[in-house]
C-alpha positions as CSV (number, residue, x, y, z in Angstrom):
1,M,-0.2,0.1,-0.1
2,S,1.6,3.2,-0.9
3,R,1.7,6.4,1.4
4,Y,-0.5,9.2,1.0
5,D,1.1,12.0,-0.5
6,P,-0.6,15.5,-0.3
7,E,1.4,17.3,-2.9
8,R,-0.3,14.8,-5.4
9,D,-4.1,14.8,-3.6
10,R,-6.1,16.2,-6.6
11,V,-8.6,18.0,-4.5
12,R,-5.8,19.7,-3.2
13,I,-4.5,20.5,-6.3
14,V,-7.9,21.7,-7.7
15,G,-8.0,23.7,-4.6
16,R,-5.0,25.7,-5.3
17,W,-5.4,26.5,-8.8
18,L,-9.1,28.1,-7.6
19,R,-7.1,30.0,-5.1
20,W,-5.1,31.7,-7.4
21,A,-7.5,31.6,-10.6
22,V,-10.5,33.1,-8.7
23,P,-9.4,36.5,-7.8
24,W,-8.1,37.0,-11.1
25,I,-11.2,36.2,-12.5
26,A,-13.4,38.1,-10.2
27,L,-11.2,41.2,-10.0
28,P,-12.4,42.2,-13.8
29,L,-15.9,41.4,-13.0
30,V,-16.0,43.7,-10.0
31,L,-14.1,46.4,-11.8
32,G,-16.5,46.0,-14.8
33,V,-19.6,46.2,-12.8
34,F,-17.9,49.6,-11.1
35,V,-17.1,50.8,-14.1
36,S,-20.2,50.2,-16.4
37,A,-22.5,51.4,-13.2
38,N,-20.0,54.5,-12.5
39,I,-20.4,53.9,-8.9
40,D,-18.3,56.1,-6.6
41,V,-17.0,53.7,-3.8
42,R,-17.7,56.8,-1.5
43,S,-21.2,56.6,-1.9
44,L,-20.9,52.9,0.1
45,P,-22.0,52.6,3.5
46,A,-18.3,51.6,4.7
47,F,-17.0,55.1,2.7
48,G,-18.6,58.0,4.9
49,S,-21.6,59.9,5.3
50,E,-24.1,61.0,2.8
51,R,-23.6,62.2,-0.4
52,M,-25.9,65.0,-2.0
53,S,-25.5,66.8,-5.2
54,A,-26.7,69.9,-6.8
55,V,-28.1,69.6,-10.5
56,L,-27.3,73.0,-12.3
57,F,-29.7,73.3,-15.5
58,L,-28.8,75.8,-18.2
59,D,-31.6,78.0,-17.7
60,G,-30.2,78.5,-13.9
61,Q,-32.6,76.3,-12.0
62,A,-31.0,74.2,-9.5
63,Y,-32.1,70.6,-8.1
64,F,-30.7,68.7,-4.8
65,G,-31.1,65.3,-4.1
66,H,-29.6,61.7,-4.5
67,L,-27.5,61.5,-8.0
68,D,-27.9,58.0,-9.7
69,D,-25.7,58.5,-12.9
70,S,-25.6,55.0,-14.3
71,G,-23.5,56.5,-17.8
72,E,-25.5,54.0,-19.6
73,N,-28.2,56.2,-21.4
74,G,-29.1,60.2,-22.2
75,T,-30.6,60.6,-18.5
76,L,-29.8,60.9,-15.0
77,V,-31.9,60.3,-12.2
78,L,-32.1,62.3,-8.7
79,R,-34.0,61.2,-5.8
80,D,-35.2,62.6,-2.7
81,V,-35.1,65.8,-4.5
82,Y,-35.5,69.6,-3.4
83,Y,-35.3,72.5,-5.6
84,F,-35.7,76.5,-5.4
85,K,-38.3,79.0,-5.5
86,N,-38.0,83.0,-5.8
87,S,-38.3,84.4,-2.2
88,A,-37.1,87.9,-2.9
89,G,-39.1,90.4,-0.6
90,G,-40.1,87.6,1.9
91,T,-39.8,87.6,5.6
92,T,-36.8,84.9,5.8
93,G,-34.3,87.4,4.8
94,V,-33.3,85.0,2.5
95,A,-33.7,85.3,-1.4
96,V,-34.7,81.9,-2.2
97,G,-37.1,79.2,-0.6
98,L,-36.4,75.6,-0.5
99,V,-39.6,73.3,-2.1
100,R,-40.0,69.6,-1.5
101,R,-40.6,67.9,-5.0
102,G,-43.4,65.7,-4.7
103,T,-46.1,68.6,-3.3
104,E,-46.9,69.7,-6.6
105,A,-50.2,69.2,-8.4
106,H,-49.2,66.2,-10.1
107,E,-47.4,64.2,-7.2
108,P,-44.2,63.0,-9.3
109,A,-42.7,59.9,-7.3
110,N,-39.8,57.5,-8.0
111,G,-37.2,60.3,-8.8
112,M,-36.6,62.7,-11.4
113,R,-35.6,61.8,-14.7
114,I,-32.8,64.6,-16.1
115,N,-31.5,65.0,-19.8
116,R,-28.1,65.3,-20.1
117,E,-28.2,67.7,-22.3
118,R,-29.8,70.1,-20.2
119,V,-27.4,70.0,-17.4
120,L,-24.7,72.7,-17.0
121,A,-23.1,71.2,-14.2
122,I,-23.3,68.8,-11.3
123,E,-21.9,69.8,-7.6
124,P,-21.3,67.9,-4.2
125,V,-23.5,69.9,-1.6
126,G,-21.7,70.4,1.7
127,L,-23.4,68.5,4.8
128,G,-23.1,71.6,6.5
129,S,-24.6,74.1,3.9
130,A,-27.9,75.8,4.4
131,V,-29.3,73.6,1.5
132,A,-28.3,70.5,3.4
133,R,-29.3,71.9,7.0
134,A,-32.7,72.8,5.9
135,I,-33.1,69.2,4.0
136,Q,-32.0,67.3,7.2
137,A,-34.7,69.4,9.0
138,E,-37.5,68.7,6.7
139,R,-36.7,65.1,7.2
140,E,-36.9,65.4,10.9
141,I,-40.4,67.1,10.5
142,L,-41.3,64.3,8.2
143,K,-39.9,61.6,10.6
144,V,-37.7,59.9,7.8
145,S,-35.0,57.2,8.9
146,P,-32.1,57.3,8.0
147,G,-32.3,53.4,7.3
148,S,-29.6,50.9,8.7
149,I,-28.3,49.8,5.3
150,A,-28.3,51.9,2.2
151,L,-25.6,52.9,-0.6
152,N,-26.3,56.6,0.4
153,R,-27.6,57.2,3.7
154,T,-29.8,60.0,4.7
155,T,-28.7,62.4,7.0
156,V,-31.6,63.5,9.8
157,A,-31.3,67.0,11.8
158,N,-30.7,66.5,15.6
159,P,-33.4,68.6,17.7
160,A,-31.0,71.2,18.6
161,A,-30.7,71.8,14.4
162,L,-34.6,71.7,14.3
163,A,-35.0,74.1,17.2
164,A,-32.7,76.7,15.3
165,Q,-35.0,76.2,12.3
166,R,-38.5,76.8,15.0
167,V,-36.8,80.0,16.2
168,A,-35.7,81.3,12.8
169,A,-39.5,80.3,11.7
170,E,-40.7,82.3,14.8
171,H,-38.6,85.3,14.0
172,D,-39.7,85.3,10.4
173,I,-43.3,85.5,11.4
174,G,-42.4,88.4,13.8
175,R,-40.8,90.3,11.1
176,G,-43.9,89.8,8.6
177,W,-46.0,91.2,11.8
178,N,-43.6,94.2,12.0
179,A,-43.4,95.2,8.4
180,A,-47.6,94.9,8.1
181,V,-47.5,97.3,11.2
182,D,-45.5,99.4,9.7
183,Q,-47.1,99.9,6.8
184,L,-50.2,100.6,8.5
185,K,-48.5,103.4,10.6
186,K,-47.6,105.1,7.3
187,F,-51.6,106.2,6.8
188,D,-51.2,108.5,10.2
189,E,-49.0,111.1,8.1
190,L,-51.6,110.9,5.3
191,V,-54.9,113.2,4.8
192,L,-57.5,110.7,4.7
193,P,-61.0,110.9,3.5
194,V,-62.3,109.2,6.6
195,T,-62.2,111.0,10.3
196,K,-59.6,110.4,12.9
197,A,-62.1,108.3,14.9
198,E,-62.9,106.3,11.5
199,A,-59.4,105.6,11.0
200,A,-58.2,104.5,14.5
201,A,-61.0,101.9,14.5
202,I,-59.9,100.8,11.0
203,T,-56.3,100.5,12.3
204,E,-57.5,99.1,15.6
205,K,-59.5,96.4,13.9
206,A,-56.5,95.7,11.5
207,L,-54.1,95.4,14.2
208,A,-56.4,92.8,16.0
209,D,-56.6,90.9,12.7
210,L,-52.5,91.1,12.4
211,R,-52.2,89.3,15.6
212,T,-54.5,86.7,15.0
213,V,-52.6,85.8,11.7
214,R,-49.1,85.8,14.2
215,R,-51.0,83.7,16.6
216,N,-52.3,80.9,14.1
217,A,-49.0,80.6,12.3
218,L,-47.3,80.1,15.5
219,A,-50.0,77.4,16.4
220,A,-49.5,76.1,12.7
221,L,-45.6,76.0,13.3
222,G,-46.1,74.1,16.9
223,S,-48.2,71.6,14.8
224,Q,-46.2,71.1,12.1
225,L,-43.1,70.4,14.6
226,G,-45.5,67.7,15.9
227,M,-47.2,68.9,19.0
228,S,-50.6,67.9,20.1
229,P,-53.2,70.3,19.1
230,G,-53.4,71.6,22.8
231,D,-49.7,71.5,22.8
232,A,-49.7,73.9,20.0
233,E,-52.3,76.2,21.1
234,A,-50.0,76.6,24.5
235,Y,-47.1,77.1,22.3
236,A,-48.6,79.8,20.5
237,R,-49.9,81.8,23.3
238,T,-46.5,81.5,25.3
239,T,-44.5,82.6,22.2
240,D,-46.8,85.2,20.9
241,P,-46.2,88.1,23.6
242,L,-42.5,87.5,23.1
243,L,-42.7,88.5,19.4
244,E,-44.4,91.6,20.2
245,G,-41.9,94.8,19.8
246,Q,-38.9,92.7,18.7
247,S,-37.7,93.5,15.3
248,F,-35.2,90.9,14.7
249,A,-34.0,93.4,11.7
250,N,-30.3,92.7,12.0
251,E,-30.6,88.7,12.1
252,I,-29.0,86.8,8.9
253,G,-31.6,85.2,6.9
254,V,-32.1,81.1,7.4
255,L,-33.0,79.0,4.9
256,L,-36.1,77.1,6.2
257,A,-37.3,73.7,5.8
258,P,-39.8,73.6,3.1
259,D,-42.9,72.8,5.6
260,L,-41.9,75.4,7.9
261,D,-41.0,78.2,5.0
262,A,-44.7,77.5,3.7
263,I,-46.2,78.4,7.2
264,V,-44.0,81.6,6.8
265,T,-45.0,82.4,3.4
266,R,-48.9,81.6,4.2
267,A,-48.2,84.3,7.4
268,A,-47.2,87.2,4.9
269,Q,-49.7,86.7,2.4
270,L,-52.7,86.9,5.1
271,Y,-50.5,89.8,6.9
272,A,-50.6,91.5,3.1
273,Q,-54.3,90.9,2.7
274,V,-55.2,92.7,6.2
275,G,-53.2,95.2,5.4
276,D,-54.7,95.7,2.0
277,A,-58.1,95.7,3.4
278,A,-57.1,98.2,6.0
279,A,-55.7,100.7,3.4
280,K,-58.6,100.6,1.2
281,Q,-61.2,101.2,4.0
282,L,-58.6,104.1,5.4
283,T,-58.2,105.7,1.7
284,Q,-61.5,105.1,0.0
285,P,-63.8,107.8,0.0
286,K,-67.2,107.9,0.9
287,P,-69.7,107.8,-1.8
288,T,-71.1,111.3,-1.7
289,P,-74.8,110.8,-1.3
290,T,-77.2,111.4,-4.6
291,P,-79.6,114.0,-4.1
292,S,-83.3,113.3,-4.8
293,P,-85.0,114.6,-7.6
294,S,-87.2,117.3,-6.9
295,A,-90.7,117.6,-8.6
296,S,-90.6,120.1,-11.3
297,P,-93.6,122.9,-11.8
298,R,-95.9,122.1,-14.7
299,P,-95.6,124.4,-17.3
């Protein structure tokens, strides 16, 4: 009986060949997947934090989100999408506001497909930027989970960051109130077609309506931040007096989470409506009564 020779064992020989050959066979396959799919290894969980991209269009519009660039066709796919709206002249102190895509009338879903020919540039978004902080706060408001396993994990705002957004929204609501009150005060300098008593009554009613708008906006803010109806009303009652008499004029504007920006924008619209109604009452002359025709004598 011959002795067992491990060097001549066919199973061991095959095993050695496979250990040598498999990495060289698998390596081109792995590289092919990464190249054909244009995958950036930094987007994988083991390679850091969230990666958000800004896609800048030729027409000047910008969209922000998670970019899927397969490189295999003429389109890009952007998911979890946000974009700018014009907010110049608003109460936030920022020329633009952020909108979460998906709230439009046609309720778009499953990402945004972008024709490459419309793209001017693609840039990374810093996680500490104003855009990223507003998006992170919106995710916290919507109770978005970052997920435990993902190719591009989402970042959600912490309580302190969300509190900063709440305070900024409160001050925006207060700035809107101040602007509306200042507009009313300008009528005191004019010669009005109404009596002083009538002007005072109109102004007082407008101020009361403006305070109602302010308080309702604060209650809506509390509800949006997850407070119960009772807690939101208590929060509004407590916060509303704190805004009285403060200007917030020298504060740096803050880009708000879209849902908070919508509350601030709606309050500004209602302030304007109240102010316009009061201005009309203060400046519109009373109609001159038409004299009744007198009977003419018969010839």
